[in-house]
C-alpha positions, 0 to 999 in steps of 0.5 A, a space after each residue: 076703131 070701135 069694138 063693133 068695127 073690130 069685131 065686124 072686120 074679124 067676122 068678115 075675115 073669118 067668114 071669107 077664109 071659111 068660105 074659101 076653105 069649104 069650097 075646096 072640099 068638093 075639089 078634094 073629094 073629086 080628086 079622091 073619086 078620080 082615083 087619087 088617095 091624096 084627095 082624101 088626105 086633104 079632104 079629111 083634115 080640111 073638114 076638121 079645120 072647117 069645124 074649128 073655123 066654124 067655132 071661131 066664126 060663131 065666137 066672132 059673130 057673137 062678139 059682133 052681135 053683142 057690140 051692136 050687130 045683128 043677131 042673125 050672124 051668130 044664129 046662122 054661124 051656129 047652124 053652119 057649125 052644127 051642120 059641119 059637125 054633122 057632116 064630119 059624123 056622116 063622113 066618118 060613118 060613110 053615110 054618103 046619102 047625107 054627106 053629099 047633099 049636106 056638103 052642098 048645103 053647107 057650101 052654099 050657106 057658108 058662101 052666102 053668109 060670107 057675101 052677106 056679112 061683107 055687103 049687108 052688114 056694111 049698111 048696118 053700121 050704127 051711128 
């Protein structure tokens, strides 16, 4: 298997795990807002883990791009990571007017990226 295919497989798996994990965040926030402190005990570490997943996704996307993939993958992954770092800062500083809409945008961007890399990239395999 070529470096291109190995790195694409790694990127697809990373993007999928990233998308599932980020979709859990609003659920944990809802549990907390419903009165259970357990929601916050899950929301905070998952948010921190998302930043590490985002960093890993940037690395995987960059390797894929350098082996013949599309440059948009690391660019979008870097934007998602930057958003996640900002999201963490907004959460810790209790800036909910930014934290909530940024979280919605991040969920959307991460899920769309995961679908894109699993569908669109499949058609872009070099000959």
